[in-house]
N, C-alpha and C positions, 0 to 999 in steps of 0.2 A: 536357468537362474530366475528366481521369482522377482517379479516387478514390485516396486513399492506402491505404485498407483495404477489404476485401470483407466483413468480419464484425467484430462487436464483442462482447466478453465482459467483463461487469462483475461484480465479486465484492464482496459485503458479508460481511466476515469476522467471526469470533467466537472469543473465547478461553475459551469455556465449558469447565469441567472435567468435564462429563457430556454424553452425547448429547442433542441438542436439535433440534427442528424448530419451524416457525412463527415467531412474533414473536421478535426479538432472537436469531436463529440465523444460520447461513450461508445466503446466497442467491446463486446464480450465474445471472445473466441473459445470454442469448445472442441476438443479433440477426444473422441470416444470411439469405441469399437462398433462396427456394424454387425449385422446378423451373421456374417462370415468371419467375425473377429478381426476385421481389417480396420486400421485406424482411419477415421473419417473426420473431416473438419467442417464446422458450421460456424457462422458468425451472426451476431445479433447487434443491432444498432438502435437501442431505445433512445427516445428523444429526451427523456427526463431521468433523474436519479430515482424517482419513485417507480418508474417503469423498469429501470435497470434492476432495482431490488426485486420486483415481481418476477423478472426474467431469471435472475439468479436463483430465486426460490424454486422456480419451475424446473430449471436445468438441474440443480443439485437434487431436488426431490426425485426427478426421473432417474438420475444416476444411483441414488440410494435405493430406490425400488428395484433396480437391476442388480443390487448387491455389489456396486462398484465403489472403490475408494478413490477419492478425487483430490487433486492438488489444485487449490484456488489461489491465484496470484493477483495482487492489486498493485498498480503502478504509482503508489504514493507511500510516504513514510507511515509505518505503523507505530513508530515511537518518536520521541523528541530528544534533543540533546540532553546529556546528563545534567541533572540538577533542575530541570524545568519544573517538575511536579513539586519539588521542595520549595522552589522560588515562588510558586503560586500559592504555597501554604496548604496544599491538599492533604487530606487525611491519609491517603495512600500515596506515598512519594515514589511511585513507580509507574509502569506503563498502564496498569489498570486504573490508577487514579486519573491519569490523563484521559483515558478513554471515557471514564465516567464524567469528567468535567466537560468534555466536548458534547457527549450525549445529553447532558443536563442543560446545556446552553444553546446548542444549535437548533434553529428553527428552519426547516427546509420544506417548503410547500410543494404540492404536486406539480405546480407550474414551473418549478426550479427556482422560484424566488426564495432567497435565503438571507440570513443575517450574519454571514461569515465575517464581514468587516466589524460588526458590532461585537462579535465574540473575540476577535483579535484586540479590539479596543479595550474590552473588559480585562483580558489577560494581561495586557500591558499595564493597566491601572493597578492590578493586583501585584504584579511582579516588580514594577519600578515606579509607578505613579508618573511615568513619562511616556512619550511616544516611541517606545522600544521595549523589547527586541523585535516584535512584529512590525512590519512596515510594508507600504505599497497599497495603493487604492486609487480609483478615479478621484479627481478633485472633488466631485460632488459627495463622495462618501468619506472624506476626511473628517476626523472627529478629534476630540481633545487629546486622546491617547493613541491616535493612529493617524499617521501622515503619509502623504504620497512619496515623500523623499526618504532616502536611506539615512538612518541615524548613525551616530558613532556607536559601535558595539564595544562597550566597555568591559573591563576584566571581571567585574562583579556579576556579569550575566552568564547564563549557560553558553557553551561554545556556539560559534556560528554554524559549524558543521558537525554532524555525527561522525563517528569513526567510519561508518559505512560509506558516507558521501566522500570522505577523504580517500577511501580506497578506490573510488571510481575516477579520480583525477589522473592526469598524465596521459602518455601515449598520444599526445596531440589533441586530446579531448578536454573540454572544459569540465566535464563530470557533472554529477547530480548537484542541483542547486540547494541552497539553504531553505529549510522549512520556514524560516522567519519571513522570507519574502512572499507575499501573498497576492501579488498582482504583477503582470508583465509576462512576456513571452517565455515559455519554457519553465515557468515556476510551478512548484508542487505544493506550496504552503496552503493555498485555498482548497486544493483537492484533499489534503489530509484533514482539514477542519470539517469538511462536509462528507468525507469518505469514511473516516474512522467510525462514526456512529452507525453507518450502514453495516460495516463488518461486525461491530459489536452486536447489532440486532440479529444478524445471521447466526453468530456464535451462540447467542442466548437461546435462539429457537432450536438449535441443534443440540444444546446441552453437552453432555459428556461424550457425544459422538464427534465433536470437533475440537481441535487444538489450534493454537496460534504459535507459529515458529518465529523466533527461537524462545519466546517467553515461556511457553508451557512444555516444550520438548527438550529444552537445553540446546546450547549451541555446540553441536557435535555431529559426527557422522550418524545418519539415521539408518537403522536396520529394520527389517520387517517387524521384529518384536516391538519396536518403538511406536509403530502405527497400527499394530494388529487389532487394537480395540476401538479404533476410530473409523469414521467414514469420510471425514473432511479435514484437510490440513490447510490453514490459511497462511500465506506467506507474502512478503513484499518483493516486488520485481522491479526491474529497471530496463525497459525495452532497448535502450541505447547500448547495452552490453552485448546484445546479440547481433547476428549478421542478418539484416533485414533487406530482402530483395523483392519489392512489390512485383506482382505479376502484371501483365498488360491490363491497364485500366483499373488496377486495384488501388484503393485509397491506402495511404501509408499507415494510418492507424489500424486498419484491418490487417495489413501485412505484418505489423508488429505483433499483434496478439496471435496470429497464425504462426509466425516464426518462433515465438516463445513456446507455444504448445508443442511444435515439432521438435524444438531443441530439447526440452525436458523429456519428451517421449523417447528420443534417441538415446539420451543419457540413461534413462531408466531401462530401456531394452538391452543396453550394453552393461547393465549392472553397476553403473557409475554415478547414478543420481544421488545416492545416499551420501557420497563424499562431499557434494556441493553444499550440504547443510552444515558442514563443519567449519570452524574458524581457520583463518590463515595460520600457518605455522608460527608466525611472529607474534601472535596474540598471547599476552600473558594472562595470568589468573585474574588480575584486576580488570582487564579489558573484557574478559569473558563475562564477569559478573555484571559489568555495566551494560553490556549488550543484552544479556539475558533478562535483566530487570527493568531497564529503562529505554535504551536506544533502539533495540532491534537491529536487524541487518538486512541487506539486499541480497536475495538469493543469487549466487553466482559472482558477487563482488569479490 
């Protein structure tokens, strides 16, 4: 049975404002075949997002030269709750409009110093002219349209959670957090703000050899024919969905990207990975359209 992918690259992102390695920093896990075609794992721990982009270029470039198709997963939302782009008044009221808005506004220096709070402040001004829906920042970074405390999320706003985040709730777990919260333990809002422009850059460099799931592939079971003409597929991942068991002395972040690489590899070798790209049976046509055009989905949710 043919595999969909030859290699797997899983990325645990960080919105840190200073260079950082070790726990709670950027980890890039790579699972690829060695000279004897045996799966081997390697991990990279770049100190900055600029260094991470350089590492991803190098890793993906090496795999492409080897003629290998690669699944690249990022642990932050690649889309925003339905209606966000329209609320911002963007020309393209879909995922691509949001990606362009962030790429046009985010300034992320090689030192990791970035303007993510200013971007959230601007987004709030454009959407509501109030300090919502984005919220959360250190007191020193509070601005007119961005405050440290959680605002009331009113009915005129895009939803608090995407459908994908709702799907991770339950079974005793809190589930994925809202993209609107951009500061605090376990939040992903800031990672999305500074992370999406990086994915957009990589995709632009790869041209028609890369697609973003589910926006460009459709939210469906993927078959070999669906990825036959590409070399890279970008997807959103959520490490908490997997069974992570750190090895002796292994940092949890490293263990998470390793476990995800191994998880998707096992599914692919069993011929079951394609099914993971499909929607839950309960999803109706309207839900599929929203996920494919705006919200995106978490692989495996």
